[in-house]
Z-matrix of the N, CA and C atoms (Angstrom, degrees):
N
C 1 1.530
C 2 1.477 1 111.52
N 3 1.314 2 121.38 1 -15.16
C 4 1.512 3 121.98 2 -179.05
C 5 1.463 4 110.26 3 -81.92
N 6 1.363 5 120.67 4 -7.62
C 7 1.422 6 119.04 5 -177.15
C 8 1.564 7 105.83 6 -101.38
N 9 1.257 8 120.12 7 10.61
C 10 1.470 9 119.59 8 -179.50
C 11 1.536 10 111.34 9 -67.07
N 12 1.264 11 125.09 10 141.25
C 13 1.364 12 127.45 11 -177.83
C 14 1.453 13 112.13 12 -151.03
N 15 1.363 14 121.08 13 154.17
C 16 1.562 15 119.15 14 175.20
C 17 1.566 16 108.58 15 -65.26
N 18 1.368 17 108.46 16 153.59
C 19 1.416 18 114.46 17 -177.47
C 20 1.506 19 111.06 18 -148.35
N 21 1.354 20 115.81 19 152.77
C 22 1.465 21 121.13 20 166.63
C 23 1.390 22 111.22 21 -104.70
N 24 1.461 23 117.34 22 157.83
C 25 1.487 24 120.57 23 -178.14
C 26 1.527 25 104.02 24 -131.09
N 27 1.255 26 115.01 25 140.64
C 28 1.504 27 122.47 26 174.02
C 29 1.437 28 110.47 27 -137.49
N 30 1.340 29 118.20 28 165.31
C 31 1.456 30 126.92 29 -171.19
C 32 1.518 31 109.82 30 -140.11
N 33 1.313 32 119.80 31 136.95
C 34 1.365 33 124.10 32 174.76
C 35 1.538 34 111.43 33 -148.15
N 36 1.279 35 117.34 34 166.42
C 37 1.547 36 128.21 35 -178.23
C 38 1.401 37 112.54 36 -146.60
N 39 1.299 38 119.07 37 153.65
C 40 1.331 39 129.38 38 168.89
C 41 1.489 40 112.62 39 -154.48
N 42 1.372 41 115.97 40 -168.85
C 43 1.394 42 120.08 41 -173.70
C 44 1.644 43 105.36 42 -129.25
N 45 1.353 44 113.27 43 135.65
C 46 1.478 45 120.90 44 175.29
C 47 1.493 46 105.24 45 -141.74
N 48 1.284 47 120.29 46 143.24
C 49 1.483 48 128.66 47 175.34
C 50 1.536 49 109.86 48 -96.22
N 51 1.369 50 112.96 49 73.62
C 52 1.533 51 115.96 50 176.45
C 53 1.506 52 108.56 51 -105.60
N 54 1.266 53 116.29 52 -36.53
C 55 1.544 54 118.50 53 -176.49
C 56 1.435 55 111.40 54 -91.68
N 57 1.304 56 115.69 55 171.71
C 58 1.429 57 125.80 56 -174.86
C 59 1.660 58 109.53 57 -147.40
N 60 1.225 59 119.15 58 144.81
C 61 1.429 60 124.37 59 170.88
C 62 1.500 61 106.33 60 -62.02
N 63 1.406 62 122.56 61 130.05
C 64 1.352 63 118.80 62 -170.36
C 65 1.596 64 107.77 63 -107.85
N 66 1.360 65 117.51 64 8.64
C 67 1.510 66 116.34 65 -178.81
C 68 1.425 67 109.93 66 -92.40
N 69 1.271 68 116.38 67 128.23
C 70 1.594 69 123.13 68 175.82
C 71 1.451 70 105.84 69 -123.91
N 72 1.477 71 114.82 70 126.63
C 73 1.428 72 116.52 71 176.99
C 74 1.539 73 107.39 72 -86.20
N 75 1.379 74 114.48 73 134.56
C 76 1.412 75 118.63 74 174.26
C 77 1.537 76 109.74 75 -125.35
N 78 1.305 77 112.77 76 176.93
C 79 1.557 78 114.76 77 -179.64
C 80 1.486 79 108.38 78 -61.92
N 81 1.214 80 119.81 79 -26.34
C 82 1.536 81 125.71 80 179.65
C 83 1.508 82 113.39 81 -88.17
N 84 1.358 83 122.10 82 0.48
C 85 1.364 84 123.02 83 -178.01
C 86 1.594 85 111.28 84 117.14
N 87 1.249 86 117.86 85 -160.63
C 88 1.481 87 125.87 86 -178.65
C 89 1.506 88 106.32 87 -78.00
N 90 1.320 89 113.12 88 141.96
C 91 1.521 90 121.37 89 178.64
C 92 1.536 91 106.30 90 -139.00
N 93 1.345 92 110.78 91 157.71
C 94 1.518 93 118.37 92 179.19
C 95 1.578 94 105.70 93 -86.11
N 96 1.345 95 113.47 94 126.34
C 97 1.443 96 117.43 95 -175.49
C 98 1.580 97 109.40 96 -162.32
N 99 1.365 98 112.19 97 -138.80
C 100 1.469 99 117.20 98 -179.32
C 101 1.507 100 105.07 99 -138.38
N 102 1.364 101 114.59 100 111.86
C 103 1.500 102 119.68 101 178.22
C 104 1.450 103 112.72 102 -115.97
N 105 1.300 104 117.55 103 90.94
C 106 1.448 105 120.98 104 -176.00
C 107 1.540 106 110.99 105 -61.47
N 108 1.376 107 120.03 106 -34.68
C 109 1.447 108 123.56 107 -178.05
C 110 1.593 109 111.42 108 -76.91
N 111 1.235 110 120.59 109 -10.54
C 112 1.460 111 123.03 110 -177.85
C 113 1.568 112 112.86 111 -79.81
N 114 1.234 113 120.74 112 161.04
C 115 1.444 114 123.53 113 -178.39
C 116 1.534 115 112.34 114 -66.44
N 117 1.308 116 116.87 115 144.02
C 118 1.440 117 123.48 116 -174.26
C 119 1.499 118 109.17 117 -161.91
N 120 1.346 119 112.24 118 126.82
C 121 1.600 120 119.49 119 178.13
C 122 1.427 121 107.17 120 -81.81
N 123 1.360 122 110.88 121 117.13
C 124 1.436 123 117.38 122 -173.11
C 125 1.629 124 110.24 123 -105.45
N 126 1.399 125 116.56 124 11.81
C 127 1.465 126 119.13 125 -174.76
C 128 1.588 127 104.76 126 -84.48
N 129 1.347 128 108.83 127 141.96
C 130 1.489 129 115.74 128 172.95
C 131 1.541 130 101.90 129 -121.19
N 132 1.442 131 112.65 130 123.98
C 133 1.423 132 119.20 131 179.62
C 134 1.479 133 109.36 132 -105.79
N 135 1.383 134 115.58 133 142.50
C 136 1.471 135 119.66 134 -178.89
C 137 1.521 136 109.45 135 -132.97
N 138 1.324 137 107.94 136 131.49
C 139 1.429 138 112.24 137 170.19
C 140 1.697 139 111.32 138 -110.02
N 141 1.221 140 113.32 139 131.49
C 142 1.534 141 115.18 140 -176.47
C 143 1.571 142 109.48 141 -116.41
N 144 1.311 143 114.76 142 124.95
C 145 1.557 144 118.12 143 171.28
C 146 1.418 145 104.94 144 -103.00
N 147 1.275 146 115.40 145 136.16
C 148 1.455 147 121.64 146 178.47
C 149 1.563 148 110.28 147 -139.37
N 150 1.460 149 113.19 148 154.70
C 151 1.430 150 115.35 149 173.36
C 152 1.547 151 110.45 150 -77.37
N 153 1.339 152 111.70 151 -176.82
C 154 1.542 153 118.31 152 -172.35
C 155 1.441 154 110.42 153 -72.74
N 156 1.412 155 119.64 154 -9.57
C 157 1.475 156 122.49 155 173.83
C 158 1.489 157 114.01 156 -101.08
N 159 1.456 158 114.73 157 20.30
C 160 1.383 159 124.91 158 175.07
C 161 1.612 160 113.84 159 66.92
N 162 1.291 161 117.85 160 16.30
C 163 1.465 162 125.55 161 176.47
C 164 1.508 163 107.13 162 -86.65
N 165 1.406 164 120.29 163 128.10
C 166 1.426 165 124.97 164 -176.35
C 167 1.507 166 113.05 165 -64.47
N 168 1.237 167 120.68 166 135.31
C 169 1.470 168 129.99 167 176.19
C 170 1.589 169 107.51 168 -98.88
N 171 1.399 170 111.50 169 -50.83
C 172 1.426 171 111.43 170 -178.13
C 173 1.660 172 103.95 171 -152.93
N 174 1.361 173 118.79 172 154.59
C 175 1.318 174 129.62 173 173.65
C 176 1.504 175 109.55 174 -132.94
N 177 1.446 176 110.46 175 124.11
C 178 1.465 177 119.82 176 176.38
C 179 1.522 178 110.30 177 -109.97
N 180 1.319 179 111.84 178 124.81
C 181 1.506 180 122.92 179 -175.45
C 182 1.448 181 105.65 180 -108.92
N 183 1.397 182 119.30 181 132.19
C 184 1.488 183 122.46 182 171.96
C 185 1.488 184 107.74 183 -132.18
N 186 1.374 185 109.82 184 126.60
C 187 1.504 186 120.14 185 -176.28
C 188 1.627 187 105.84 186 -144.07
N 189 1.295 188 113.39 187 133.89
C 190 1.438 189 117.00 188 -176.24
C 191 1.631 190 106.62 189 -82.49
N 192 1.307 191 118.29 190 85.91
C 193 1.421 192 125.03 191 179.60
C 194 1.473 193 112.55 192 -153.32
N 195 1.356 194 118.57 193 142.73
C 196 1.415 195 122.92 194 177.32
C 197 1.468 196 104.24 195 -78.73
N 198 1.375 197 121.95 196 117.86
C 199 1.347 198 125.77 197 -172.25
C 200 1.485 199 114.69 198 -78.54
N 201 1.252 200 120.97 199 0.99
C 202 1.448 201 125.69 200 -174.54
C 203 1.546 202 107.42 201 -93.71
N 204 1.262 203 120.34 202 60.86
C 205 1.506 204 116.82 203 -173.91
C 206 1.474 205 112.35 204 -81.89
N 207 1.329 206 119.79 205 -7.86
C 208 1.511 207 126.42 206 -179.97
C 209 1.494 208 106.19 207 -93.32
N 210 1.265 209 125.98 208 5.76
C 211 1.457 210 127.48 209 -172.81
C 212 1.523 211 115.89 210 -56.48
N 213 1.321 212 116.30 211 -35.04
C 214 1.426 213 120.78 212 177.27
C 215 1.445 214 119.60 213 -94.94
N 216 1.328 215 118.53 214 2.44
C 217 1.395 216 126.99 215 175.29
C 218 1.479 217 115.53 216 -71.98
N 219 1.287 218 117.48 217 146.57
C 220 1.501 219 123.25 218 175.97
C 221 1.465 220 111.39 219 -140.31
N 222 1.332 221 113.09 220 146.88
C 223 1.585 222 119.91 221 176.48
C 224 1.487 223 107.99 222 -79.53
N 225 1.370 224 113.19 223 160.88
C 226 1.427 225 115.82 224 -178.81
C 227 1.667 226 110.81 225 -59.68
N 228 1.313 227 116.93 226 -26.42
C 229 1.369 228 117.99 227 176.95
C 230 1.609 229 114.67 228 -79.00
N 231 1.309 230 115.05 229 0.43
C 232 1.344 231 125.06 230 175.44
C 233 1.577 232 117.20 231 91.23
N 234 1.252 233 115.49 232 -4.68
C 235 1.490 234 122.96 233 172.14
C 236 1.399 235 116.49 234 -73.95
N 237 1.256 236 121.25 235 173.55
C 238 1.432 237 123.68 236 178.22
C 239 1.608 238 114.10 237 -102.90
N 240 1.302 239 122.72 238 131.29
C 241 1.474 240 118.63 239 -178.62
C 242 1.571 241 112.20 240 -65.58
N 243 1.299 242 113.84 241 154.24
C 244 1.437 243 118.57 242 168.17
C 245 1.516 244 112.15 243 -116.37
N 246 1.371 245 113.24 244 132.80
C 247 1.445 246 112.51 245 -174.05
C 248 1.558 247 109.40 246 -166.71
N 249 1.240 248 115.92 247 176.90
C 250 1.534 249 120.39 248 -175.46
C 251 1.515 250 111.39 249 -73.61
N 252 1.350 251 119.49 250 -18.57
C 253 1.384 252 126.44 251 -176.57
C 254 1.549 253 112.53 252 53.87
N 255 1.330 254 117.94 253 -160.33
C 256 1.513 255 118.33 254 -172.52
C 257 1.501 256 113.69 255 -64.52
N 258 1.327 257 121.40 256 -40.88
C 259 1.507 258 120.57 257 -174.25
C 260 1.461 259 106.77 258 -74.72
N 261 1.309 260 120.22 259 -37.60
C 262 1.496 261 121.42 260 179.50
C 263 1.587 262 113.12 261 -67.35
N 264 1.473 263 110.52 262 -36.84
C 265 1.484 264 110.84 263 179.07
C 266 1.499 265 109.80 264 -75.52
N 267 1.297 266 128.19 265 -30.47
C 268 1.403 267 132.58 266 176.34
C 269 1.522 268 107.86 267 -64.12
N 270 1.322 269 118.26 268 -47.28
C 271 1.467 270 117.54 269 -175.67
C 272 1.500 271 111.68 270 -72.62
N 273 1.397 272 115.45 271 -36.43
C 274 1.370 273 117.24 272 -175.21
C 275 1.641 274 107.64 273 -68.03
N 276 1.358 275 115.82 274 -36.51
C 277 1.501 276 119.01 275 176.33
C 278 1.481 277 109.53 276 -59.58
N 279 1.375 278 122.73 277 -47.27
C 280 1.512 279 126.66 278 -178.21
C 281 1.505 280 107.93 279 -60.35
N 282 1.309 281 116.99 280 -48.34
C 283 1.518 282 118.55 281 -177.60
C 284 1.486 283 110.69 282 -70.59
N 285 1.299 284 123.02 283 -26.65
C 286 1.572 285 119.86 284 171.33
C 287 1.547 286 105.90 285 -70.57
N 288 1.238 287 123.31 286 -38.70
C 289 1.362 288 119.11 287 -175.67
C 290 1.598 289 112.86 288 -65.44
N 291 1.300 290 121.89 289 -34.29
C 292 1.360 291 129.56 290 -177.42
C 293 1.512 292 115.60 291 -98.40
N 294 1.224 293 118.20 292 -15.01
C 295 1.538 294 116.50 293 -178.87
C 296 1.504 295 117.15 294 96.50
N 297 1.356 296 115.36 295 179.33
C 298 1.447 297 123.41 296 -171.28
C 299 1.533 298 111.11 297 -63.93
N 300 1.318 299 123.18 298 -23.26
C 301 1.375 300 125.38 299 -167.46
C 302 1.601 301 110.16 300 -87.02
N 303 1.312 302 117.21 301 -5.31
C 304 1.443 303 119.29 302 -171.61
C 305 1.626 304 106.59 303 -114.01
N 306 1.347 305 113.35 304 136.06
C 307 1.445 306 124.74 305 176.61
C 308 1.467 307 109.23 306 -109.95
N 309 1.408 308 117.92 307 127.69
C 310 1.466 309 126.30 308 172.62
C 311 1.419 310 111.16 309 -102.04
N 312 1.369 311 119.10 310 138.96
C 313 1.457 312 128.52 311 171.01
C 314 1.416 313 114.11 312 -124.95
N 315 1.278 314 123.60 313 132.08
C 316 1.391 315 129.99 314 -179.37
C 317 1.445 316 111.86 315 -106.78
N 318 1.350 317 123.48 316 121.92
C 319 1.416 318 129.25 317 176.21
C 320 1.507 319 107.56 318 -109.46
N 321 1.405 320 121.30 319 130.20
C 322 1.475 321 122.75 320 -171.82
C 323 1.505 322 112.85 321 -85.07
N 324 1.421 323 118.92 322 3.35
C 325 1.398 324 113.99 323 170.83
C 326 1.516 325 109.51 324 81.76
N 327 1.315 326 116.57 325 174.24
C 328 1.428 327 120.99 326 174.10
C 329 1.518 328 119.10 327 -67.52
N 330 1.340 329 118.07 328 122.95
C 331 1.414 330 119.56 329 -174.67
C 332 1.451 331 114.39 330 -64.86
N 333 1.404 332 117.25 331 -22.09
C 334 1.394 333 124.76 332 179.85
C 335 1.534 334 111.05 333 -64.84
N 336 1.363 335 115.41 334 -24.31
C 337 1.422 336 120.95 335 -178.16
C 338 1.540 337 110.43 336 -61.79
N 339 1.225 338 117.00 337 -30.45
C 340 1.474 339 123.05 338 -178.56
C 341 1.475 340 118.71 339 -110.57
N 342 1.391 341 115.14 340 -10.05
C 343 1.419 342 121.68 341 -170.88
C 344 1.573 343 108.15 342 -90.97
N 345 1.270 344 120.33 343 163.95
C 346 1.377 345 121.23 344 -177.30
C 347 1.559 346 113.35 345 -63.09
N 348 1.400 347 109.44 346 127.11
C 349 1.440 348 115.20 347 -179.18
C 350 1.455 349 115.99 348 -108.34
N 351 1.356 350 114.32 349 -18.02
C 352 1.514 351 120.74 350 -171.74
C 353 1.514 352 106.93 351 -73.53
N 354 1.333 353 112.33 352 158.19
C 355 1.544 354 118.12 353 174.48
C 356 1.538 355 102.37 354 -87.80
N 357 1.367 356 108.41 355 149.05
C 358 1.512 357 116.72 356 176.87
C 359 1.462 358 115.72 357 -72.19
């Protein structure tokens, strides 16, 4: 409680093409894949908390993406790699830009944005 301090909050958004609609229609029905033509929310929303000297305290990132992009990867030995994956890489990048006093948090957004929305 001794570290509490006044803060300002700001919000911004932008667009980045990182995610993709994962619903692919096949002769057997819907299947998980990559559908570049399907709808996909490309907005990245950012909340920044800063102290009264405009130094960042925390940055919250929100993007509708499944952050386990390495899920199908395997090592030469046959095992699966362990890593920070997409969300960890993004937050580490933000924290490195601002230094040790800033914490970054990644929220994956609504799963429905990338999940099957069509009727069968």
